[in-house]
VOPAGU-2260 file (C-alpha; in pm, 1 decimal, decimal comma):
REM VOPAGU-2260
SITE   aa  ch    i         X         Y         Z
SITE  UNK   A    0       2,0       2,5     -19,2
SITE  UNK   A    1     131,3     350,8     -93,7
SITE  UNK   A    2      30,2     683,7      67,1
SITE  UNK   A    3      -4,7     918,4    -234,1
SITE  UNK   A    4    -138,2    1232,6     -63,5
SITE  UNK   A    5    -257,5    1339,9     298,3
SITE  UNK   A    6    -439,5    1668,3     350,6
SITE  UNK   A    7    -421,7    1810,3     729,3
SITE  UNK   A    8    -495,2    2131,8     886,5
SITE  UNK   A    9    -280,2    2395,3    1016,7
SITE  UNK   A   10    -378,6    2763,4    1138,4
SITE  UNK   A   11      -8,7    2901,6    1013,3
SITE  UNK   A   12      46,8    2818,4     654,9
SITE  UNK   A   13     327,3    3057,3     628,6
SITE  UNK   A   14     534,3    2886,2     939,0
SITE  UNK   A   15     436,9    2566,4     776,3
SITE  UNK   A   16     589,5    2657,1     444,5
SITE  UNK   A   17     889,9    2765,0     629,2
SITE  UNK   A   18     951,0    2460,4     822,5
SITE  UNK   A   19     900,0    2210,4     538,5
SITE  UNK   A   20    1084,6    2418,1     272,0
SITE  UNK   A   21    1385,8    2551,5     485,2
SITE  UNK   A   22    1409,7    2268,5     787,1
SITE  UNK   A   23    1285,4    1949,3     601,7
SITE  UNK   A   24    1414,9    2096,5     258,5
SITE  UNK   A   25    1096,1    1912,7      88,7
SITE  UNK   A   26    1015,8    2073,4    -253,1
SITE  UNK   A   27     727,0    2307,9    -269,8
SITE  UNK   A   28     515,2    2197,4    -539,0
SITE  UNK   A   29     173,5    2387,8    -516,0
SITE  UNK   A   30      75,0    2729,4    -300,5
SITE  UNK   A   31    -252,8    2864,8    -293,9
SITE  UNK   A   32    -472,5    3101,6     -72,0
SITE  UNK   A   33    -574,9    2839,4     176,6
SITE  UNK   A   34    -335,3    2538,9      80,1
SITE  UNK   A   35      21,0    2427,9      52,1
SITE  UNK   A   36     153,6    2137,5    -100,3
SITE  UNK   A   37     530,3    1974,9     -50,9
SITE  UNK   A   38     659,6    1629,7    -199,4
SITE  UNK   A   39     798,0    1398,5      58,9
SITE  UNK   A   40     934,7    1155,4    -185,5
SITE  UNK   A   41     646,3     963,5    -346,8
SITE  UNK   A   42     390,1    1111,9    -106,5
SITE  UNK   A   43     231,0    1475,2    -157,4
SITE  UNK   A   44     193,6    1652,5     190,3
SITE  UNK   A   45     -91,4    1921,9     183,4
SITE  UNK   A   46    -177,3    2155,9     454,6
SITE  UNK   A   47    -502,3    2324,3     455,3
SITE  UNK   A   48    -580,8    2617,3     657,4
SITE  UNK   A   49    -814,5    2548,3     921,0
SITE  UNK   A   50   -1125,7    2769,4    1008,7
SITE  UNK   A   51   -1072,1    2727,2    1380,5
SITE  UNK   A   52    -791,6    2931,3    1608,7
SITE  UNK   A   53    -649,6    2599,5    1753,9
SITE  UNK   A   54    -373,7    2412,6    1585,3
SITE  UNK   A   55    -491,4    2071,7    1504,8
SITE  UNK   A   56    -222,6    1792,0    1586,0
SITE  UNK   A   57    -139,3    1482,7    1389,3
SITE  UNK   A   58     115,5    1194,1    1393,8
SITE  UNK   A   59     301,1    1091,7    1059,2
SITE  UNK   A   60     608,4     892,4     981,9
SITE  UNK   A   61     836,9     915,3     686,9
SITE  UNK   A   62    1019,8     605,0     540,8
SITE  UNK   A   63    1398,2     632,9     504,6
SITE  UNK   A   64    1653,0     410,9     354,8
SITE  UNK   A   65    1737,7     152,7     636,5
SITE  UNK   A   66    2093,4     245,1     691,9
SITE  UNK   A   67    2041,1     606,2     728,7
SITE  UNK   A   68    1882,3     651,4    1084,7
SITE  UNK   A   69    2185,7     771,3    1259,0
SITE  UNK   A   70    2271,6     998,4     983,8
SITE  UNK   A   71    1923,1    1142,6     928,8
SITE  UNK   A   72    1927,2    1243,9    1318,0
SITE  UNK   A   73    2264,5    1415,2    1287,9
SITE  UNK   A   74    2108,3    1594,4     961,9
SITE  UNK   A   75    1808,4    1705,8    1142,9
SITE  UNK   A   76    1966,4    1800,8    1480,0
SITE  UNK   A   77    1936,9    2182,8    1418,0
SITE  UNK   A   78    1638,5    2152,9    1189,4
SITE  UNK   A   79    1391,8    2018,9    1418,5
SITE  UNK   A   80    1302,9    1967,0    1800,3
SITE  UNK   A   81    1385,2    1591,6    1854,2
SITE  UNK   A   82    1150,8    1381,2    2093,8
SITE  UNK   A   83    1296,4    1182,2    2382,1
SITE  UNK   A   84    1157,4     835,9    2434,3
SITE  UNK   A   85    1074,5     668,5    2745,6
SITE  UNK   A   86    1431,5     519,3    2796,4
SITE  UNK   A   87    1548,1     897,7    2761,3
SITE  UNK   A   88    1713,2     818,2    2420,5
SITE  UNK   A   89    1600,4     938,0    2079,8
SITE  UNK   A   90    1612,3     596,0    1892,1
SITE  UNK   A   91    1336,2     345,2    1956,5
SITE  UNK   A   92    1348,4     -28,9    1823,2
SITE  UNK   A   93    1036,1    -192,2    1724,0
SITE  UNK   A   94    1124,8    -567,7    1733,7
SITE  UNK   A   95     794,7    -691,3    1589,5
SITE  UNK   A   96     801,9    -431,8    1323,0
SITE  UNK   A   97    1157,9    -504,6    1233,6
SITE  UNK   A   98    1199,8    -127,8    1251,0
SITE  UNK   A   99    1377,4     179,8    1435,2
SITE  UNK   A  100    1264,0     523,6    1435,4
SITE  UNK   A  101    1330,6     858,5    1587,1
SITE  UNK   A  102    1051,1    1145,0    1665,0
SITE  UNK   A  103    1043,7    1503,6    1604,3
SITE  UNK   A  104     807,2    1800,4    1595,6
SITE  UNK   A  105     721,6    1999,5    1309,9
SITE  UNK   A  106     639,3    2402,6    1343,1
SITE  UNK   A  107     251,3    2279,6    1428,9
SITE  UNK   A  108     351,8    2060,9    1702,6
SITE  UNK   A  109     266,2    1754,4    1500,0
SITE  UNK   A  110     449,2    1440,9    1581,0
SITE  UNK   A  111     642,9    1315,5    1300,0
SITE  UNK   A  112     890,7    1029,6    1260,0
SITE  UNK   A  113    1190,2     921,7    1040,6
SITE  UNK   A  114    1172,2     548,1    1033,7
SITE  UNK   A  115    1378,5     269,6     887,9
SITE  UNK   A  116    1207,0     -87,5     803,5
SITE  UNK   A  117    1440,0    -385,9     781,2
SITE  UNK   A  118    1233,4    -587,6     558,7
SITE  UNK   A  119    1239,8    -294,8     266,7
SITE  UNK   A  120    1601,7    -354,7     221,2
SITE  UNK   A  121    1645,3      -2,1      79,8
SITE  UNK   A  122    2009,4     107,0     140,4
SITE  UNK   A  123    2155,6     438,7      11,4
SITE  UNK   A  124    2498,1     516,5     -48,5
SITE  UNK   A  125    2428,2     879,4     -96,7
SITE  UNK   A  126    2475,5    1146,7     199,5
SITE  UNK   A  127    2149,0    1168,2     360,0
SITE  UNK   A  128    1928,2    1482,9     234,9
SITE  UNK   A  129    1583,1    1531,0     187,4
SITE  UNK   A  130    1597,1    1327,4    -103,3
SITE  UNK   A  131    1666,3    1018,1     120,3
SITE  UNK   A  132    1274,8    1088,4     248,0
SITE  UNK   A  133    1107,8     823,5      59,3
SITE  UNK   A  134     735,5     850,2     140,9
SITE  UNK   A  135     491,3     899,4     406,6
SITE  UNK   A  136     463,9     574,2     547,3
SITE  UNK   A  137     198,9     617,1     841,9
SITE  UNK   A  138     -56,2     852,8     896,3
SITE  UNK   A  139    -253,2     874,3    1234,3
SITE  UNK   A  140    -617,9     827,5    1243,8
SITE  UNK   A  141    -807,9     877,6    1570,9
SITE  UNK   A  142   -1154,4     728,0    1628,3
SITE  UNK   A  143   -1383,6     630,9    1905,4
SITE  UNK   A  144   -1407,9     273,5    1779,1
SITE  UNK   A  145   -1067,8     185,1    1607,0
SITE  UNK   A  146   -1182,8    -203,5    1537,0
SITE  UNK   A  147   -1519,6     -80,4    1404,3
SITE  UNK   A  148   -1348,6     186,4    1169,0
SITE  UNK   A  149   -1073,0     -55,3    1062,6
SITE  UNK   A  150   -1312,2    -320,6     968,1
SITE  UNK   A  151   -1510,0     -67,3     760,3
SITE  UNK   A  152   -1192,3       2,2     566,5
SITE  UNK   A  153   -1102,4    -336,7     542,2
SITE  UNK   A  154   -1436,6    -450,5     390,3
SITE  UNK   A  155   -1478,5    -146,4     145,9
SITE  UNK   A  156   -1118,8    -128,6       4,5
SITE  UNK   A  157    -967,3    -483,6      39,2
SITE  UNK   A  158    -675,0    -330,4     252,3
SITE  UNK   A  159    -539,6    -580,4     498,3
SITE  UNK   A  160    -443,4    -570,8     856,1
SITE  UNK   A  161     -62,4    -516,3     915,0
SITE  UNK   A  162      81,7    -839,8     962,2
SITE  UNK   A  163     335,0    -751,2    1204,1
SITE  UNK   A  164      91,9    -611,0    1483,2
SITE  UNK   A  165    -214,5    -740,0    1663,1
SITE  UNK   A  166    -555,9    -572,2    1657,2
SITE  UNK   A  167    -621,4    -413,4    2016,2
SITE  UNK   A  168    -921,7    -207,4    2105,2
SITE  UNK   A  169    -726,0     128,7    2117,6
SITE  UNK   A  170    -473,7      35,7    1826,9
SITE  UNK   A  171    -519,9    -106,0    1481,7
SITE  UNK   A  172    -287,6     -82,4    1209,7
SITE  UNK   A  173    -378,7    -133,9     821,0
SITE  UNK   A  174    -141,8    -166,3     544,1
SITE  UNK   A  175     188,0    -266,1     483,4
SITE  UNK   A  176     596,9    -152,7     540,0
SITE  UNK   A  177     526,8      87,4     268,6
SITE  UNK   A  178     194,1     231,5     391,2
SITE  UNK   A  179      27,4     228,4     720,5
SITE  UNK   A  180    -294,7     377,7     822,4
SITE  UNK   A  181    -245,2     380,4    1234,7
SITE  UNK   A  182    -591,0     373,6    1385,1
SITE  UNK   A  183    -606,6     456,6    1737,7
SITE  UNK   A  184    -874,9     584,1    2028,9
SITE  UNK   A  185    -863,8     932,6    2171,8
SITE  UNK   A  186    -760,9     811,3    2520,1
SITE  UNK   A  187    -431,4     660,3    2396,9
SITE  UNK   A  188    -120,1     870,0    2401,9
SITE  UNK   A  189      91,2     888,5    2091,1
SITE  UNK   A  190     430,0     707,7    2166,8
SITE  UNK   A  191     665,2     837,3    2283,2
SITE  UNK   A  192     463,0    1134,7    2432,3
SITE  UNK   A  193     233,6    1169,3    2687,6
SITE  UNK   A  194     -13,7    1405,4    2445,1
SITE  UNK   A  195    -336,0    1235,3    2387,8
SITE  UNK   A  196    -450,6    1146,6    2031,3
SITE  UNK   A  197    -698,6    1393,5    1886,4
SITE  UNK   A  198    -958,0    1355,0    1615,1
SITE  UNK   A  199    -909,1    1596,8    1340,5
SITE  UNK   A  200   -1033,5    1648,8    1007,1
SITE  UNK   A  201    -799,9    1452,8     744,5
SITE  UNK   A  202    -771,0    1325,4     416,0
SITE  UNK   A  203    -587,7    1038,0     269,8
SITE  UNK   A  204    -519,8     901,3     -99,2
SITE  UNK   A  205    -383,8     560,9    -118,3
SITE  UNK   A  206    -253,4     331,4    -399,1
SITE  UNK   A  207    -311,8     -63,0    -354,4
SITE  UNK   A  208    -225,0    -295,1    -600,9
SITE  UNK   A  209    -574,5    -307,8    -724,6
SITE  UNK   A  210    -723,1      38,1    -695,5
SITE  UNK   A  211    -700,1     400,0    -577,6
SITE  UNK   A  212    -866,9     518,6    -286,8
SITE  UNK   A  213    -966,0     839,7     -85,2
SITE  UNK   A  214   -1063,6     854,5     271,5
SITE  UNK   A  215   -1205,3    1168,9     397,0
SITE  UNK   A  216   -1231,8    1189,5     791,6
SITE  UNK   A  217   -1438,2    1496,9     939,9
SITE  UNK   A  218   -1345,6    1682,7    1273,7
SITE  UNK   A  219   -1511,4    1403,0    1492,5
SITE  UNK   A  220   -1285,8    1139,2    1328,3
SITE  UNK   A  221   -1568,4     989,3    1130,5
SITE  UNK   A  222   -1518,9     871,7     758,9
SITE  UNK   A  223   -1731,4    1152,8     563,2
SITE  UNK   A  224   -1630,0     967,4     228,2
SITE  UNK   A  225   -1451,0     688,1     138,5
SITE  UNK   A  226   -1424,2     652,3    -252,7
SITE  UNK   A  227   -1240,5     461,5    -503,5
SITE  UNK   A  228   -1069,2     645,6    -842,3
């Protein structure tokens, strides 16, 4: 599964442009009065100006080459705020997922993540740069009933449950190493922080082997539309 585009909300398009072009050094591909879009590898990352004063918070992860995690952390040292994990370090190992990652905040206080996945075997010989940001491989979806929402998406799209993770009442993962929908309940903290997950307006465009799907969620975390291309 590939995440082709995500559309998130922000209350500050100017600072978002500054962070993603100057700090993350992503290519700016579209700028309109109320939206701005960047390319993160093969994923279009779009921010839409919210009509509310409060800034929405999301969680997303970027895949990078499997041999570039430490180098990426050094590259980002003065570009963004790294987040300590529960062991007071920065790199977290996810043994079941065969993955390692570190976390950081963007200008909107979205919890972002650079992650390597051993099974992708995507080594790179280049010095780390924004060109090594391969795609958005995870996006968090917050729902009062994660299992029910996951089942609805599975039935309507054919996307499968992530084979490396169990289904829990407050945490369900759909997809594979290239693209994951992380569905959680509002009473769950986004690891490794003590911040509660928040239901937010969100759109996700996904490509599977069979089709292309767009999922729209409203401010209550409810799917307002689920359509195939």
